C-alpha angles and dihedrals in degrees: 000000000000090000091053092050091048092051091048090050094048097042096086090051091050091050090049092052090051093048096048103074142144095279095046090053094047130089131188125189150130139259130217122186141090146297136210140163141234117207146099094325094044113024103164116011114099115205090017110157091353112193131205112272138176144172150162125258137196124197130189110194105215090183138329094287102041138043132185110221143188128186143176116207134184126194145134133242129196142165140177133200088218088077094053123109091204113096093214091055094042090053091049087064099193127148137175144177129198138179115227124210111184133185115184143160135190145112139300120210115202121217090211129024110273137190128164108249095012110137092207102043103043101150146006145176116240144183125228131210122178144156119225151166123230135186121217136177115188114209137173138195112261119177090335095310129107104243125194109229104197098069091051098063094220091185094046096270112165093020138088088265093073139035089218129089123215110300120248119259090212113070143171121251137186109215115201125174153149131227150157126234134183138178124265099198123298100320112036145047132201120215135189113198141177120191139175125203121215110208132192096221133081092199105079083107094032089246117114110128125086094222143025125261122232105285094210093053091042092052090050094052106028101021138260094281091057090051093048094050095042094065116025095154116151094228092046094230117152092199099068127107114275102179147322112270095190095067129070122213127257132201135189141216119194137163147089128313132200115198131182129207111244096210141030116287119262114250088218092076104038094105 
């Protein structure tokens, strides 16, 4: 009789364990929002020249307070000295644009317990920490054509004028962010998120050196286009300030996400 009572007592727990599975803890969805950058051509203005961005996201909800997450994002960043109110930047007269392809994974920590479809835990704020790889390709407009800057070596990279080779177009990033998510019924969740990406490169904008190299020597070694795009200053001086070598560039993805549970909800967390 005791065995029967024990089985009857444990049966709901067994059913719960069977219901809570990989699919029921998983979400897949998409993000739509914007992207922008902070660096030598835009040091202070957040959301400056924000471009349309999007991506896909996968979440695995380890428990109600933590999720493991992976995401792929695509966006574009751009900046121009022509928009600056600083005379030194306006005179520098540089501009760039770059596509960003990012693949990242990490963890979300919820401020409150959260489960999709749970009547008690309908929403929460959270923080995000990830590690990622991104691909960039800074370009500029030159005589009406889109010109890739990295192969040119505009700061003397790959020549006797610099100890550096051409910088890599694939770089490491550390995405950090904050957001808020809440349930949309039993199957979906809506999320608003803002995230910054710390990078370990100063060449997202192709500007990393403090000063210009000699344009005559640069033209001789890397070509006349490299020399023309290295120093586009209005006054033509080669002794002005090109960039700030002590600071790395940042970029941001922000927007709204809609995710859907891949499996049926667990009956263990309905109340």
